[in-house]
Biopython code that builds the backbone (N, CA, C, O; Angstrom):
import numpy as np
from Bio.PDB.StructureBuilder import StructureBuilder

atoms = [
    (1, "MET", "N", (-11.537, 24.452, -48.084)),
    (1, "MET", "CA", (-11.810, 25.312, -46.946)),
    (1, "MET", "C", (-12.385, 24.450, -45.817)),
    (1, "MET", "O", (-13.591, 24.208, -45.767)),
    (2, "HIS", "N", (-11.519, 23.992, -44.920)),
    (2, "HIS", "CA", (-11.970, 23.143, -43.821)),
    (2, "HIS", "C", (-12.744, 23.924, -42.767)),
    (2, "HIS", "O", (-13.367, 23.323, -41.891)),
    (3, "GLU", "N", (-12.715, 25.238, -42.836)),
    (3, "GLU", "CA", (-13.468, 26.051, -41.890)),
    (3, "GLU", "C", (-14.971, 25.793, -41.983)),
    (3, "GLU", "O", (-15.673, 25.892, -40.976)),
    (4, "MET", "N", (-15.473, 25.465, -43.163)),
    (4, "MET", "CA", (-16.906, 25.185, -43.310)),
    (4, "MET", "C", (-17.289, 23.943, -42.514)),
    (4, "MET", "O", (-18.288, 23.955, -41.795)),
    (5, "SER", "N", (-16.514, 22.879, -42.633)),
    (5, "SER", "CA", (-16.846, 21.670, -41.874)),
    (5, "SER", "C", (-16.702, 21.919, -40.372)),
    (5, "SER", "O", (-17.478, 21.383, -39.581)),
    (6, "LEU", "N", (-15.721, 22.724, -39.974)),
    (6, "LEU", "CA", (-15.572, 23.065, -38.556)),
    (6, "LEU", "C", (-16.761, 23.891, -38.066)),
    (6, "LEU", "O", (-17.245, 23.695, -36.952)),
    (7, "SER", "N", (-17.224, 24.809, -38.901)),
    (7, "SER", "CA", (-18.393, 25.623, -38.537)),
    (7, "SER", "C", (-19.649, 24.772, -38.425)),
    (7, "SER", "O", (-20.442, 24.952, -37.501)),
    (8, "LEU", "N", (-19.833, 23.850, -39.356)),
    (8, "LEU", "CA", (-20.997, 22.960, -39.309)),
    (8, "LEU", "C", (-20.994, 22.127, -38.030)),
    (8, "LEU", "O", (-22.033, 21.967, -37.389)),
    (9, "GLU", "N", (-19.830, 21.596, -37.660)),
    (9, "GLU", "CA", (-19.718, 20.806, -36.432)),
    (9, "GLU", "C", (-19.958, 21.668, -35.200)),
    (9, "GLU", "O", (-20.599, 21.228, -34.246)),
    (10, "THR", "N", (-19.447, 22.889, -35.218)),
    (10, "THR", "CA", (-19.641, 23.805, -34.090)),
    (10, "THR", "C", (-21.116, 24.136, -33.914)),
    (10, "THR", "O", (-21.631, 24.103, -32.797)),
    (11, "VAL", "N", (-21.795, 24.452, -35.004)),
    (11, "VAL", "CA", (-23.225, 24.776, -34.936)),
    (11, "VAL", "C", (-24.015, 23.567, -34.450)),
    (11, "VAL", "O", (-24.930, 23.714, -33.640)),
    (12, "GLU", "N", (-23.680, 22.394, -34.927)),
    (12, "GLU", "CA", (-24.362, 21.176, -34.477)),
    (12, "GLU", "C", (-24.205, 20.998, -32.967)),
    (12, "GLU", "O", (-25.173, 20.685, -32.274)),
    (13, "LEU", "N", (-23.002, 21.195, -32.464)),
    (13, "LEU", "CA", (-22.733, 21.074, -31.031)),
    (13, "LEU", "C", (-23.509, 22.116, -30.228)),
    (13, "LEU", "O", (-24.111, 21.796, -29.202)),
    (14, "VAL", "N", (-23.493, 23.349, -30.693)),
    (14, "VAL", "CA", (-24.167, 24.450, -30.007)),
    (14, "VAL", "C", (-25.679, 24.228, -29.981)),
    (14, "VAL", "O", (-26.310, 24.393, -28.937)),
    (15, "VAL", "N", (-26.258, 23.860, -31.107)),
    (15, "VAL", "CA", (-27.704, 23.634, -31.194)),
    (15, "VAL", "C", (-28.112, 22.462, -30.303)),
    (15, "VAL", "O", (-29.117, 22.541, -29.598)),
    (16, "GLU", "N", (-27.346, 21.388, -30.331)),
    (16, "GLU", "CA", (-27.657, 20.224, -29.499)),
    (16, "GLU", "C", (-27.609, 20.588, -28.016)),
    (16, "GLU", "O", (-28.474, 20.170, -27.247)),
    (17, "SER", "N", (-26.609, 21.360, -27.616)),
    (17, "SER", "CA", (-26.501, 21.792, -26.215)),
    (17, "SER", "C", (-27.686, 22.660, -25.816)),
    (17, "SER", "O", (-28.230, 22.503, -24.723)),
    (18, "ALA", "N", (-28.088, 23.570, -26.690)),
    (18, "ALA", "CA", (-29.230, 24.442, -26.402)),
    (18, "ALA", "C", (-30.522, 23.639, -26.288)),
    (18, "ALA", "O", (-31.333, 23.889, -25.397)),
    (19, "LYS", "N", (-30.716, 22.677, -27.185)),
    (19, "LYS", "CA", (-31.920, 21.838, -27.144)),
    (19, "LYS", "C", (-31.966, 21.020, -25.862)),
    (19, "LYS", "O", (-33.022, 20.891, -25.242)),
    (20, "GLN", "N", (-30.820, 20.463, -25.461)),
    (20, "GLN", "CA", (-30.776, 19.669, -24.233)),
    (20, "GLN", "C", (-31.144, 20.498, -23.012)),
    (20, "GLN", "O", (-31.701, 19.982, -22.043)),
    (21, "GLY", "N", (-30.827, 21.789, -23.066)),
    (21, "GLY", "CA", (-31.170, 22.681, -21.963)),
    (21, "GLY", "C", (-32.586, 23.221, -22.033)),
    (21, "GLY", "O", (-33.021, 23.946, -21.138)),
    (22, "GLY", "N", (-33.312, 22.872, -23.094)),
    (22, "GLY", "CA", (-34.688, 23.319, -23.234)),
    (22, "GLY", "C", (-34.835, 24.747, -23.747)),
    (22, "GLY", "O", (-35.878, 25.373, -23.555)),
    (23, "PHE", "N", (-33.806, 25.259, -24.390)),
    (23, "PHE", "CA", (-33.844, 26.631, -24.892)),
    (23, "PHE", "C", (-34.367, 26.678, -26.319)),
    (23, "PHE", "O", (-34.339, 25.679, -27.039)),
    (24, "GLN", "N", (-34.847, 27.858, -26.720)),
    (24, "GLN", "CA", (-35.460, 28.039, -28.034)),
    (24, "GLN", "C", (-34.530, 28.664, -29.061)),
    (24, "GLN", "O", (-34.699, 28.470, -30.264)),
    (25, "ARG", "N", (-33.539, 29.422, -28.574)),
    (25, "ARG", "CA", (-32.707, 30.175, -29.502)),
    (25, "ARG", "C", (-31.309, 30.366, -28.936)),
    (25, "ARG", "O", (-31.125, 30.518, -27.729)),
    (26, "VAL", "N", (-30.334, 30.354, -29.827)),
    (26, "VAL", "CA", (-28.947, 30.684, -29.480)),
    (26, "VAL", "C", (-28.710, 32.103, -29.968)),
    (26, "VAL", "O", (-28.885, 32.392, -31.152)),
    (27, "SER", "N", (-28.312, 32.989, -29.062)),
    (27, "SER", "CA", (-28.110, 34.390, -29.454)),
    (27, "SER", "C", (-26.642, 34.753, -29.646)),
    (27, "SER", "O", (-26.332, 35.700, -30.370)),
    (28, "ALA", "N", (-25.734, 34.014, -29.010)),
    (28, "ALA", "CA", (-24.305, 34.306, -29.173)),
    (28, "ALA", "C", (-23.479, 33.075, -28.832)),
    (28, "ALA", "O", (-23.876, 32.242, -28.018)),
    (29, "VAL", "N", (-22.322, 32.983, -29.474)),
    (29, "VAL", "CA", (-21.387, 31.882, -29.238)),
    (29, "VAL", "C", (-19.984, 32.470, -29.154)),
    (29, "VAL", "O", (-19.598, 33.302, -29.975)),
    (30, "TRP", "N", (-19.227, 32.027, -28.151)),
    (30, "TRP", "CA", (-17.831, 32.423, -28.012)),
    (30, "TRP", "C", (-16.968, 31.201, -28.291)),
    (30, "TRP", "O", (-17.166, 30.141, -27.697)),
    (31, "ILE", "N", (-16.008, 31.357, -29.201)),
    (31, "ILE", "CA", (-15.074, 30.268, -29.490)),
    (31, "ILE", "C", (-13.644, 30.762, -29.304)),
    (31, "ILE", "O", (-13.360, 31.956, -29.398)),
    (32, "GLU", "N", (-12.757, 29.815, -29.040)),
    (32, "GLU", "CA", (-11.329, 30.097, -28.945)),
    (32, "GLU", "C", (-10.639, 29.385, -30.093)),
    (32, "GLU", "O", (-10.881, 28.204, -30.343)),
    (33, "ILE", "N", (-9.782, 30.113, -30.787)),
    (33, "ILE", "CA", (-9.022, 29.546, -31.899)),
    (33, "ILE", "C", (-7.541, 29.724, -31.598)),
    (33, "ILE", "O", (-7.077, 30.839, -31.360)),
    (34, "GLY", "N", (-6.808, 28.627, -31.610)),
    (34, "GLY", "CA", (-5.379, 28.684, -31.351)),
    (34, "GLY", "C", (-4.599, 29.233, -32.534)),
    (34, "GLY", "O", (-4.965, 29.019, -33.690)),
    (35, "ALA", "N", (-3.521, 29.943, -32.230)),
    (35, "ALA", "CA", (-2.680, 30.560, -33.264)),
    (35, "ALA", "C", (-2.022, 29.521, -34.172)),
    (35, "ALA", "O", (-1.634, 29.841, -35.295)),
    (36, "LEU", "N", (-1.893, 28.286, -33.697)),
    (36, "LEU", "CA", (-1.232, 27.231, -34.472)),
    (36, "LEU", "C", (-2.229, 26.273, -35.117)),
    (36, "LEU", "O", (-1.833, 25.228, -35.633)),
    (37, "SER", "N", (-3.503, 26.611, -35.095)),
    (37, "SER", "CA", (-4.552, 25.697, -35.554)),
    (37, "SER", "C", (-4.741, 25.661, -37.065)),
    (37, "SER", "O", (-5.455, 24.796, -37.574)),
    (38, "CYS", "N", (-4.120, 26.575, -37.784)),
    (38, "CYS", "CA", (-4.298, 26.680, -39.242)),
    (38, "CYS", "C", (-5.753, 26.985, -39.600)),
    (38, "CYS", "O", (-6.229, 26.592, -40.665)),
    (39, "ILE", "N", (-6.451, 27.680, -38.716)),
    (39, "ILE", "CA", (-7.834, 28.089, -38.945)),
    (39, "ILE", "C", (-7.847, 29.599, -39.129)),
    (39, "ILE", "O", (-7.318, 30.341, -38.301)),
    (40, "GLU", "N", (-8.450, 30.042, -40.211)),
    (40, "GLU", "CA", (-8.555, 31.474, -40.491)),
    (40, "GLU", "C", (-9.816, 32.028, -39.818)),
    (40, "GLU", "O", (-10.923, 31.626, -40.174)),
    (41, "PRO", "N", (-9.667, 32.942, -38.854)),
    (41, "PRO", "CA", (-10.840, 33.491, -38.164)),
    (41, "PRO", "C", (-11.879, 34.099, -39.105)),
    (41, "PRO", "O", (-13.079, 33.946, -38.878)),
    (42, "GLU", "N", (-11.435, 34.781, -40.152)),
    (42, "GLU", "CA", (-12.377, 35.390, -41.093)),
    (42, "GLU", "C", (-13.192, 34.322, -41.822)),
    (42, "GLU", "O", (-14.388, 34.498, -42.055)),
    (43, "ALA", "N", (-12.544, 33.224, -42.177)),
    (43, "ALA", "CA", (-13.242, 32.133, -42.865)),
    (43, "ALA", "C", (-14.230, 31.441, -41.928)),
    (43, "ALA", "O", (-15.317, 31.049, -42.352)),
    (44, "ILE", "N", (-13.858, 31.289, -40.663)),
    (44, "ILE", "CA", (-14.776, 30.702, -39.678)),
    (44, "ILE", "C", (-15.998, 31.599, -39.511)),
    (44, "ILE", "O", (-17.130, 31.115, -39.482)),
    (45, "GLU", "N", (-15.768, 32.897, -39.403)),
    (45, "GLU", "CA", (-16.884, 33.828, -39.221)),
    (45, "GLU", "C", (-17.846, 33.774, -40.407)),
    (45, "GLU", "O", (-19.063, 33.753, -40.222)),
    (46, "PHE", "N", (-17.303, 33.752, -41.613)),
    (46, "PHE", "CA", (-18.120, 33.680, -42.825)),
    (46, "PHE", "C", (-18.894, 32.364, -42.885)),
    (46, "PHE", "O", (-20.103, 32.363, -43.113)),
    (47, "SER", "N", (-18.203, 31.255, -42.682)),
    (47, "SER", "CA", (-18.856, 29.951, -42.795)),
    (47, "SER", "C", (-19.830, 29.700, -41.645)),
    (47, "SER", "O", (-20.802, 28.964, -41.812)),
    (48, "TYR", "N", (-19.582, 30.297, -40.488)),
    (48, "TYR", "CA", (-20.507, 30.162, -39.357)),
    (48, "TYR", "C", (-21.870, 30.756, -39.711)),
    (48, "TYR", "O", (-22.908, 30.169, -39.406)),
    (49, "GLN", "N", (-21.860, 31.917, -40.353)),
    (49, "GLN", "CA", (-23.120, 32.561, -40.735)),
    (49, "GLN", "C", (-23.912, 31.685, -41.709)),
    (49, "GLN", "O", (-25.140, 31.640, -41.646)),
    (50, "ILE", "N", (-23.221, 31.001, -42.592)),
    (50, "ILE", "CA", (-23.884, 30.083, -43.523)),
    (50, "ILE", "C", (-24.388, 28.840, -42.787)),
    (50, "ILE", "O", (-25.508, 28.386, -43.022)),
    (51, "ALA", "N", (-23.559, 28.292, -41.899)),
    (51, "ALA", "CA", (-23.900, 27.061, -41.184)),
    (51, "ALA", "C", (-25.092, 27.232, -40.249)),
    (51, "ALA", "O", (-25.801, 26.265, -39.970)),
    (52, "THR", "N", (-25.320, 28.444, -39.764)),
    (52, "THR", "CA", (-26.429, 28.654, -38.826)),
    (52, "THR", "C", (-27.776, 28.851, -39.513)),
    (52, "THR", "O", (-28.811, 28.828, -38.848)),
    (53, "ARG", "N", (-27.783, 29.042, -40.816)),
    (53, "ARG", "CA", (-29.047, 29.282, -41.532)),
    (53, "ARG", "C", (-30.036, 28.141, -41.311)),
    (53, "ARG", "O", (-29.703, 26.967, -41.469)),
    (54, "GLY", "N", (-31.250, 28.514, -40.944)),
    (54, "GLY", "CA", (-32.295, 27.523, -40.731)),
    (54, "GLY", "C", (-32.201, 26.791, -39.407)),
    (54, "GLY", "O", (-32.942, 25.833, -39.182)),
    (55, "THR", "N", (-31.305, 27.219, -38.522)),
    (55, "THR", "CA", (-31.169, 26.582, -37.208)),
    (55, "THR", "C", (-31.565, 27.577, -36.124)),
    (55, "THR", "O", (-31.784, 28.756, -36.405)),
    (56, "MET", "N", (-31.655, 27.101, -34.892)),
    (56, "MET", "CA", (-31.966, 27.992, -33.776)),
    (56, "MET", "C", (-30.821, 28.957, -33.477)),
    (56, "MET", "O", (-30.970, 29.857, -32.651)),
    (57, "ALA", "N", (-29.687, 28.777, -34.138)),
    (57, "ALA", "CA", (-28.543, 29.680, -33.961)),
    (57, "ALA", "C", (-28.460, 30.738, -35.061)),
    (57, "ALA", "O", (-27.534, 31.550, -35.078)),
    (58, "GLU", "N", (-29.435, 30.727, -35.982)),
    (58, "GLU", "CA", (-29.422, 31.709, -37.067)),
    (58, "GLU", "C", (-29.437, 33.124, -36.492)),
    (58, "GLU", "O", (-30.175, 33.412, -35.549)),
    (59, "ASN", "N", (-28.625, 33.992, -37.061)),
    (59, "ASN", "CA", (-28.458, 35.390, -36.633)),
    (59, "ASN", "C", (-27.764, 35.534, -35.284)),
    (59, "ASN", "O", (-27.745, 36.629, -34.722)),
    (60, "SER", "N", (-27.196, 34.457, -34.752)),
    (60, "SER", "CA", (-26.440, 34.579, -33.507)),
    (60, "SER", "C", (-25.103, 35.261, -33.788)),
    (60, "SER", "O", (-24.576, 35.191, -34.898)),
    (61, "LYS", "N", (-24.575, 35.912, -32.779)),
    (61, "LYS", "CA", (-23.300, 36.621, -32.892)),
    (61, "LYS", "C", (-22.172, 35.666, -32.524)),
    (61, "LYS", "O", (-22.216, 35.016, -31.480)),
    (62, "LEU", "N", (-21.168, 35.584, -33.381)),
    (62, "LEU", "CA", (-20.001, 34.752, -33.116)),
    (62, "LEU", "C", (-18.876, 35.639, -32.600)),
    (62, "LEU", "O", (-18.474, 36.597, -33.261)),
    (63, "HIS", "N", (-18.374, 35.312, -31.416)),
    (63, "HIS", "CA", (-17.244, 36.024, -30.814)),
    (63, "HIS", "C", (-16.030, 35.101, -30.891)),
    (63, "HIS", "O", (-16.087, 33.954, -30.447)),
    (64, "ILE", "N", (-14.945, 35.602, -31.450)),
    (64, "ILE", "CA", (-13.740, 34.791, -31.629)),
    (64, "ILE", "C", (-12.620, 35.338, -30.756)),
    (64, "ILE", "O", (-12.271, 36.516, -30.833)),
    (65, "GLU", "N", (-12.063, 34.462, -29.924)),
    (65, "GLU", "CA", (-10.915, 34.811, -29.088)),
    (65, "GLU", "C", (-9.711, 34.012, -29.577)),
    (65, "GLU", "O", (-9.824, 32.821, -29.867)),
    (66, "SER", "N", (-8.573, 34.665, -29.666)),
    (66, "SER", "CA", (-7.349, 33.998, -30.119)),
    (66, "SER", "C", (-6.550, 33.501, -28.923)),
    (66, "SER", "O", (-6.401, 34.197, -27.919)),
    (67, "LEU", "N", (-6.041, 32.284, -29.053)),
    (67, "LEU", "CA", (-5.153, 31.722, -28.044)),
    (67, "LEU", "C", (-3.734, 31.720, -28.599)),
    (67, "LEU", "O", (-3.532, 31.366, -29.760)),
    (68, "PRO", "N", (-2.753, 32.105, -27.799)),
    (68, "PRO", "CA", (-1.375, 32.095, -28.292)),
    (68, "PRO", "C", (-0.873, 30.666, -28.471)),
    (68, "PRO", "O", (-1.361, 29.730, -27.839)),
    (69, "GLY", "N", (0.103, 30.529, -29.338)),
    (69, "GLY", "CA", (0.750, 29.237, -29.508)),
    (69, "GLY", "C", (1.853, 29.082, -28.475)),
    (69, "GLY", "O", (2.700, 29.962, -28.323)),
    (70, "GLU", "N", (1.842, 27.978, -27.777)),
    (70, "GLU", "CA", (2.873, 27.697, -26.779)),
    (70, "GLU", "C", (3.451, 26.321, -27.049)),
    (70, "GLU", "O", (2.736, 25.389, -27.414)),
    (71, "ALA", "N", (4.757, 26.211, -26.864)),
    (71, "ALA", "CA", (5.436, 24.938, -27.096)),
    (71, "ALA", "C", (6.550, 24.759, -26.071)),
    (71, "ALA", "O", (7.003, 25.712, -25.438)),
    (72, "TYR", "N", (6.974, 23.512, -25.931)),
    (72, "TYR", "CA", (8.136, 23.192, -25.105)),
    (72, "TYR", "C", (9.278, 22.861, -26.045)),
    (72, "TYR", "O", (9.127, 22.044, -26.953)),
    (73, "CYS", "N", (10.427, 23.499, -25.827)),
    (73, "CYS", "CA", (11.610, 23.246, -26.644)),
    (73, "CYS", "C", (12.494, 22.230, -25.932)),
    (73, "CYS", "O", (12.948, 22.463, -24.812)),
    (74, "PHE", "N", (12.734, 21.097, -26.597)),
    (74, "PHE", "CA", (13.591, 20.069, -26.018)),
    (74, "PHE", "C", (15.056, 20.482, -26.052)),
    (74, "PHE", "O", (15.857, 20.005, -25.248)),
    (75, "GLY", "N", (15.410, 21.370, -26.984)),
    (75, "GLY", "CA", (16.792, 21.829, -27.106)),
    (75, "GLY", "C", (17.254, 22.649, -25.921)),
    (75, "GLY", "O", (18.301, 22.371, -25.337)),
    (76, "CYS", "N", (16.475, 23.659, -25.565)),
    (76, "CYS", "CA", (16.876, 24.534, -24.454)),
    (76, "CYS", "C", (16.021, 24.321, -23.212)),
    (76, "CYS", "O", (16.206, 24.999, -22.201)),
    (77, "GLN", "N", (15.093, 23.386, -23.289)),
    (77, "GLN", "CA", (14.239, 22.990, -22.169)),
    (77, "GLN", "C", (13.461, 24.169, -21.578)),
    (77, "GLN", "O", (13.413, 24.364, -20.364)),
    (78, "LYS", "N", (12.854, 24.949, -22.485)),
    (78, "LYS", "CA", (12.059, 26.103, -22.067)),
    (78, "LYS", "C", (10.683, 26.054, -22.719)),
    (78, "LYS", "O", (10.504, 25.484, -23.795)),
    (79, "ASN", "N", (9.719, 26.666, -22.040)),
    (79, "ASN", "CA", (8.410, 26.904, -22.644)),
    (79, "ASN", "C", (8.514, 28.191, -23.446)),
    (79, "ASN", "O", (9.018, 29.199, -22.951)),
    (80, "ILE", "N", (8.036, 28.155, -24.689)),
    (80, "ILE", "CA", (8.178, 29.298, -25.584)),
    (80, "ILE", "C", (6.841, 29.659, -26.221)),
    (80, "ILE", "O", (5.899, 28.866, -26.203)),
    (81, "VAL", "N", (6.770, 30.853, -26.780)),
    (81, "VAL", "CA", (5.591, 31.310, -27.513)),
    (81, "VAL", "C", (5.898, 31.215, -28.999)),
    (81, "VAL", "O", (6.953, 31.655, -29.454)),
    (82, "LEU", "N", (4.955, 30.630, -29.761)),
    (82, "LEU", "CA", (5.087, 30.530, -31.217)),
    (82, "LEU", "C", (3.944, 31.287, -31.871)),
    (82, "LEU", "O", (2.807, 31.240, -31.401)),
    (83, "ASN", "N", (4.249, 31.981, -32.953)),
    (83, "ASN", "CA", (3.217, 32.705, -33.692)),
    (83, "ASN", "C", (2.609, 31.869, -34.806)),
    (83, "ASN", "O", (1.463, 32.094, -35.199)),
    (84, "GLN", "N", (3.372, 30.901, -35.322)),
    (84, "GLN", "CA", (2.866, 30.037, -36.386)),
    (84, "GLN", "C", (3.655, 28.735, -36.405)),
    (84, "GLN", "O", (4.760, 28.650, -35.870)),
    (85, "ARG", "N", (3.064, 27.729, -37.029)),
    (85, "ARG", "CA", (3.743, 26.431, -37.155)),
    (85, "ARG", "C", (4.985, 26.573, -38.019)),
    (85, "ARG", "O", (5.025, 27.388, -38.941)),
    (86, "GLY", "N", (5.986, 25.780, -37.715)),
    (86, "GLY", "CA", (7.208, 25.775, -38.511)),
    (86, "GLY", "C", (8.260, 26.761, -38.043)),
    (86, "GLY", "O", (9.373, 26.773, -38.568)),
    (87, "GLU", "N", (7.925, 27.587, -37.066)),
    (87, "GLU", "CA", (8.901, 28.534, -36.525)),
    (87, "GLU", "C", (9.892, 27.803, -35.631)),
    (87, "GLU", "O", (9.525, 26.845, -34.950)),
    (88, "PRO", "N", (11.143, 28.246, -35.628)),
    (88, "PRO", "CA", (12.110, 27.669, -34.691)),
    (88, "PRO", "C", (11.934, 28.280, -33.301)),
    (88, "PRO", "O", (11.229, 29.276, -33.136)),
    (89, "CYS", "N", (12.566, 27.690, -32.331)),
    (89, "CYS", "CA", (12.577, 28.233, -30.978)),
    (89, "CYS", "C", (13.247, 29.609, -31.013)),
    (89, "CYS", "O", (14.345, 29.739, -31.553)),
    (90, "PRO", "N", (12.611, 30.628, -30.452)),
    (90, "PRO", "CA", (13.219, 31.958, -30.458)),
    (90, "PRO", "C", (14.438, 32.063, -29.540)),
    (90, "PRO", "O", (15.204, 33.022, -29.633)),
    (91, "CYS", "N", (14.620, 31.086, -28.659)),
    (91, "CYS", "CA", (15.755, 31.125, -27.726)),
    (91, "CYS", "C", (17.003, 30.450, -28.293)),
    (91, "CYS", "O", (18.104, 30.994, -28.209)),
    (92, "CYS", "N", (16.821, 29.241, -28.882)),
    (92, "CYS", "CA", (17.995, 28.485, -29.334)),
    (92, "CYS", "C", (17.994, 28.201, -30.833)),
    (92, "CYS", "O", (18.992, 27.714, -31.366)),
    (93, "GLY", "N", (16.895, 28.496, -31.519)),
    (93, "GLY", "CA", (16.811, 28.243, -32.957)),
    (93, "GLY", "C", (16.473, 26.808, -33.309)),
    (93, "GLY", "O", (16.431, 26.451, -34.487)),
    (94, "GLY", "N", (16.230, 25.980, -32.301)),
    (94, "GLY", "CA", (15.931, 24.573, -32.534)),
    (94, "GLY", "C", (14.507, 24.334, -33.019)),
    (94, "GLY", "O", (13.622, 25.177, -32.871)),
    (95, "PHE", "N", (14.320, 23.144, -33.609)),
    (95, "PHE", "CA", (13.002, 22.766, -34.131)),
    (95, "PHE", "C", (12.395, 21.577, -33.388)),
    (95, "PHE", "O", (11.334, 21.085, -33.774)),
    (96, "GLU", "N", (13.051, 21.113, -32.336)),
    (96, "GLU", "CA", (12.514, 20.000, -31.552)),
    (96, "GLU", "C", (11.527, 20.569, -30.541)),
    (96, "GLU", "O", (11.874, 20.837, -29.390)),
    (97, "LEU", "N", (10.292, 20.747, -30.994)),
    (97, "LEU", "CA", (9.274, 21.409, -30.195)),
    (97, "LEU", "C", (8.051, 20.524, -30.020)),
    (97, "LEU", "O", (7.677, 19.768, -30.917)),
    (98, "LYS", "N", (7.443, 20.630, -28.861)),
    (98, "LYS", "CA", (6.167, 19.952, -28.610)),
    (98, "LYS", "C", (5.132, 21.037, -28.326)),
    (98, "LYS", "O", (5.266, 21.799, -27.369)),
    (99, "VAL", "N", (4.105, 21.098, -29.163)),
    (99, "VAL", "CA", (3.046, 22.094, -28.992)),
    (99, "VAL", "C", (2.257, 21.765, -27.726)),
    (99, "VAL", "O", (1.794, 20.640, -27.538)),
    (100, "MET", "N", (2.115, 22.764, -26.870)),
    (100, "MET", "CA", (1.377, 22.601, -25.618)),
    (100, "MET", "C", (-0.001, 23.259, -25.694)),
    (100, "MET", "O", (-0.958, 22.789, -25.077)),
    (101, "GLN", "N", (-0.090, 24.343, -26.451)),
    (101, "GLN", "CA", (-1.353, 25.072, -26.602)),
    (101, "GLN", "C", (-1.311, 25.843, -27.910)),
    (101, "GLN", "O", (-0.250, 26.258, -28.376)),
    (102, "GLY", "N", (-2.489, 26.024, -28.489)),
    (102, "GLY", "CA", (-2.578, 26.872, -29.666)),
    (102, "GLY", "C", (-3.028, 26.155, -30.918)),
    (102, "GLY", "O", (-3.145, 26.779, -31.972)),
    (103, "ASP", "N", (-3.286, 24.843, -30.833)),
    (103, "ASP", "CA", (-3.735, 24.112, -32.023)),
    (103, "ASP", "C", (-5.205, 23.703, -31.927)),
    (103, "ASP", "O", (-5.662, 22.820, -32.653)),
    (104, "GLU", "N", (-5.940, 24.356, -31.020)),
    (104, "GLU", "CA", (-7.315, 23.943, -30.774)),
    (104, "GLU", "C", (-8.354, 24.927, -31.301)),
    (104, "GLU", "O", (-8.068, 26.091, -31.580)),
    (105, "LEU", "N", (-9.553, 24.410, -31.423)),
    (105, "LEU", "CA", (-10.768, 25.199, -31.657)),
    (105, "LEU", "C", (-11.740, 24.715, -30.593)),
    (105, "LEU", "O", (-12.061, 23.529, -30.531)),
    (106, "ARG", "N", (-12.204, 25.629, -29.762)),
    (106, "ARG", "CA", (-13.021, 25.232, -28.622)),
    (106, "ARG", "C", (-14.206, 26.184, -28.464)),
    (106, "ARG", "O", (-14.057, 27.400, -28.580)),
    (107, "VAL", "N", (-15.380, 25.617, -28.199)),
    (107, "VAL", "CA", (-16.541, 26.431, -27.846)),
    (107, "VAL", "C", (-16.390, 26.765, -26.368)),
    (107, "VAL", "O", (-16.351, 25.879, -25.514)),
    (108, "LYS", "N", (-16.306, 28.049, -26.088)),
    (108, "LYS", "CA", (-16.080, 28.503, -24.715)),
    (108, "LYS", "C", (-17.387, 28.799, -23.987)),
    (108, "LYS", "O", (-17.540, 28.470, -22.810)),
    (109, "GLU", "N", (-18.332, 29.424, -24.699)),
    (109, "GLU", "CA", (-19.569, 29.856, -24.051)),
    (109, "GLU", "C", (-20.691, 29.963, -25.080)),
    (109, "GLU", "O", (-20.457, 30.263, -26.251)),
    (110, "ILE", "N", (-21.913, 29.712, -24.617)),
    (110, "ILE", "CA", (-23.101, 29.831, -25.464)),
    (110, "ILE", "C", (-24.117, 30.694, -24.724)),
    (110, "ILE", "O", (-24.395, 30.464, -23.547)),
    (111, "GLU", "N", (-24.666, 31.683, -25.413)),
    (111, "GLU", "CA", (-25.735, 32.510, -24.845)),
    (111, "GLU", "C", (-27.047, 32.077, -25.485)),
    (111, "GLU", "O", (-27.184, 32.084, -26.709)),
    (112, "VAL", "N", (-28.009, 31.700, -24.650)),
    (112, "VAL", "CA", (-29.278, 31.163, -25.150)),
    (112, "VAL", "C", (-30.453, 31.953, -24.594)),
    (112, "VAL", "O", (-30.341, 32.651, -23.586)),
    (113, "LEU", "N", (-31.581, 31.822, -25.280)),
    (113, "LEU", "CA", (-32.829, 32.468, -24.841)),
    (113, "LEU", "C", (-33.916, 31.421, -24.703)),
    (113, "LEU", "O", (-35.047, 31.750, -24.345)),
]
sb = StructureBuilder()
sb.init_structure("model")
sb.init_model(0)
sb.init_chain("A")
sb.init_seg("    ")
for serial, (resi, resn, name, xyz) in enumerate(atoms, 1):
    if name == "N":
        sb.init_residue(resn, " ", resi, " ")
    sb.init_atom(name, np.array(xyz, "f"), 0.0, 1.0, " ", f" {name:<3s}", serial, name[0])
structure = sb.get_structure()
């Protein structure tokens, strides 16, 4: 379950940012998860709650936003939407694709007190 290591890294980043700003507590975190990232939102939410224990982010609310998968198809030279990795181009059926968006995990916003 790589979501645990991702959650630990996210909490470390969030706590460090809050400390640098002189804040005492993190009350909420917004993250973006790409549709092609192979990250399960439910697993991230579960592991985030564990990763925050004993930190200034403990009991903070995690908000998860999904980003669509987008790719460029070299076959038909179009930008396309993908729902998951391994899908062919919905326009031409080709597999020569370059992912443009949707494989990331990003901290978008932190709410601190």
